[in-house]
N, C-alpha and C positions, 0 to 999 in steps of 0.2 A: 435156563439162559443166564440166571444171575451167578451161579458158581463159575461159569466159564469167563464171565467179565472179571470177577475177582482174581481168577487165575491169571488173565491176561495183564492186569494191573500190577499184580505182584512180580510177574516176570519183567515188566517194564522197569519198575523200581529196583529190581535186581540188577538190570543192566546198566543203569545210571551211574553207578559207582565205578564200574569198570571202564567206563568212557572217561570219567573225570580224573581217575588215577594217573594214567599216562600223561595227561597234559600238564599236571603239576610239576613233573620232572624237568621238561624243557624250560618252563618258566624259571624254576630255580637255577637250572644251568646258565641260562642267559643272564640272570641277575649276578651270579658269580663271575661270568666273564666280563660283564660290564664293570664290576667292581675292580677286578683285576686290571682291565685296561685303564681305568682312571688312576690306580696306583702306579702302573708303569708310566702312564703319561705324566703324572706329577713328579716322579723320580727323574725323567729325562728332561723335564722343563725346569727343575729346581735350579741347576746352575745357571740358567739364563735369568731366572728371577733374582737370585742372589747377585748376579752381575748388576742388574738394573737398581737393586736396592743400594748396592755398595756405591753406585755412581752418584747418589744423593747424600752420601755421608762426608764428614770431614775426613781427612787422612788419618787423624788420630784415632777416630772411631773405627776405621777399616781394618786396623791392625791390633784391635783388642783380642784377647784370649781369656775367656770364652768370647765369641762374636757379640757385638752389640745389636740387639734386637730393637730396642727403643731408642730412637735418635731424632734430633730435629733436622728435618730434610733441608737441604741447601743446594742451590745451583752454581755454587763456586767452582766446581769441577768442570762443568760444562762451560763456564765462562773462560777458565783456563784452556780447554781444548779449542775453542774458537779464537782465542787470543793467540795461540800457538800456530795459527795459519793452516787450518784443515781444508779450507775452501779449494785451493788448486789441487789437492790430493783427491778430493771428491770429484772435481770435474774431470780429472785423468781417469778415474775409475768408471765413471758413468759414460764417458766417451769410448774408452776401450771395451767395456761390457756391451754396450748397445751396439756399436759397430760390429763386433766380432759376432754377437748373436744374429744380427741381420744377415751377415755373410754366411754363417753356418746354415741358416735356414734357406737361404737361396741356393746354396751348393748341396745341401743334404736332400732337399725335395725331390729334384730330378734324379739324383743317384739312387734314392730309395725307391722311387717309382719304376725306375729301370730294373731294380733288383727283385721287385715284387709283382706288380701286376703285368710288367712287360719285361720278363726276365731276359738277360743277355747270356752268352755263353760263358761257361765256368763261373756261375754265381758264387758258389761256395768258396771258390779260391779268392774271388774279389772280396767277399766278406771276412774271410780269414785275414787278408792282407789289412783291411780297415782296422780289425781289431788288433792285430799284431803290433801295430803302432803304439798300442797303449801299453804294451809289454816292456818296453824299452824304459828303464828309470830316467827320469828327467835329469838327475845328476850326472849320468854317463853322457848325455848330449850337450851339457851346457858349454863345455869348452869349444867344440867346433862351431856351435851356434854363436858364441861370444866372438870368436875369431871371424866368422863370415859378417857378422852384424858391424863389428869394428872395421872391417875392410871396406864395406860399402857406405861407411859413415852414417849408420843408423842407430848408434848408441844413444841412450836417453832420448828416444824418440817414441811418442805414444803409438805411432803406426807399427812400430816393431811388435809391441804388445798385441795390437789388434791382429796382426798376422799370426803370431804365436797361439793366441787364444782361439783363433779361428781353427788352426791346425789341431789344437788340443781337444776341442769339443766336436769336430767333425765326425770322427769314427763313432763316438757314442750317439750323435744325432742321427747318422745313417741307420744304425742298428734300430734305434727306437722308431724312427719314421718308417722303416720298412715293415715292422710289425703292424703299425697303424695302417699302412697301405694294404696289407694281407687281410685286413678285416672288411675291406670294401668289396662288395659284391661285384664280380666281373660283369654281370649283366648290365650294370650302369654303363661301363665303357662300351659294351656291345650295342646298347640302345643309343648311345651317343654317336657312334660310328655309323649306325644305320640311318640317323638322321642328317648324316653328312658333316658332323662335327670333326674338326682336325684333332690330332693327338694333343697338340698344345691347348686348344680350346677345351677339350674334354678333361684335361688335367686341371685348367684354370677355373672352369665354370661348373664342373660335376664332381670331381674327386676332392679338390681342396676345401669346398664347403663342409664335406662329409668328415674329413680329418682335422678340422680346425681345432677341435679340443686337443687332438694329439700334438698339433704344432704348438699350442700354448703350453702344453706340458714339457715338450722338448725345449722351447725357448726358455722357460723358467729355470730348468736344470742347467742350461748352458749359462745363463745369467748368474746362477749361484756359483758355478765353477769358475767363471771368469772373475766375478767379484771377489772371491776369496783367494785367488791365486797369489802366491807370495814369492815363489822361488825365482821365476823369470823377472818379476818386477825388482826384486832387491839386487839382482846380479846384472841386469841390463839397463837400469835407470839410475839417475842420480838426483837431480834437482828439479828438472823441467818436466819429467814424465813419470815421477814416481806416483804410486797409487796408495789407497788408504791402508792396506796391510802394512806397507813400509812406514806410513806415518805412526802407526800403533807402535811399532818396535822403538820409536824415539822416545816413548815415555818409560821405557825399562832402563833405569840407571842403577849405578853401583852405590850411589850415595843418596840419602834422602828417602822420603816416602813417596810412593807413585802409584799405590794400588787403586785408591779411589779414582784418580785421574785416568789411569788405564782403563778402568770399568767405564767411566763416562765416554772415552773415546771409542771403546768397543761397542757401547750401546748406540752411538750415533753411526758407527760403521754398519751395524746390523740392521738399522731402521729402514733403509731404502729397499733391502731384499725382503724384509717383512711386509713392507707396503706392497711390493710387487706381488708377493705371493697372496696377499689378502684381496687385491684386486682381481687377480686371475684364479681364485680359488674355485670358482664354479667351472671354468674351463679345465683346470687341473684335475678335479674330480673325474669329470667326464673322460678326460684323456687317459688316466691311469686305469679307469675301468673300461677303456676301449681296446686295450690290448697292449699298451705299452710296457707294462711290467709283468712278466709272466715267470 
């Protein structure tokens, strides 16, 4: 019996290297992918980091060649931005962004529900119509929009931007929300209808809690698009309804140094969106993994 035991032990020891060998390769591959992801992330984040660092420089340090890496931080540029009157522009951007996002979600939710869980006739034609509105260049439509807005007396009015931002983001929101609704099991609606729940109650109490991460992801994307929009704002507003992107253009001059002040203003302009993304990051990750991006 002793020789057989030694034979079994030798066979087991021979099997162990073959099991450990293949496991080392995936670990090495994952490590390389992780390093590559960090490098790509740093490359994409570096312009933002450089903008923030430049915002704390003096104008003379911001224009040196080669760039100044060691400098004394200062808040002079931020003081100049606040003294230039950024407050009304921030309020206009916040109002237009929040109101348009709320309207988009209110309109896109029933539309996406009708095109997914309760499909209507010619669904594909409706979806194509929604996305076809994004194929028209904005510059091609600005003249008739300007004439119409001027005719009804809505130039330099913040509600004009609210309506345009809603129309701008609605097609994307419908497509995203539809993909979220398609991930909801139809058995939930059938069970709710068997319990006597109406369609509106099923949507409000059964479906919406399930797709709430997707709604957060859709809302954040609408916020980013509306906050960064410049073309409508610069052509349809003047003093009362101008937004933050229009305010940033005012720092670009043909005389003098302005790069550090521009970076400070851009940092303040990007901060609200960054804070909103940080607050909604958990919902955003869940929403993107729920089926919004395919």
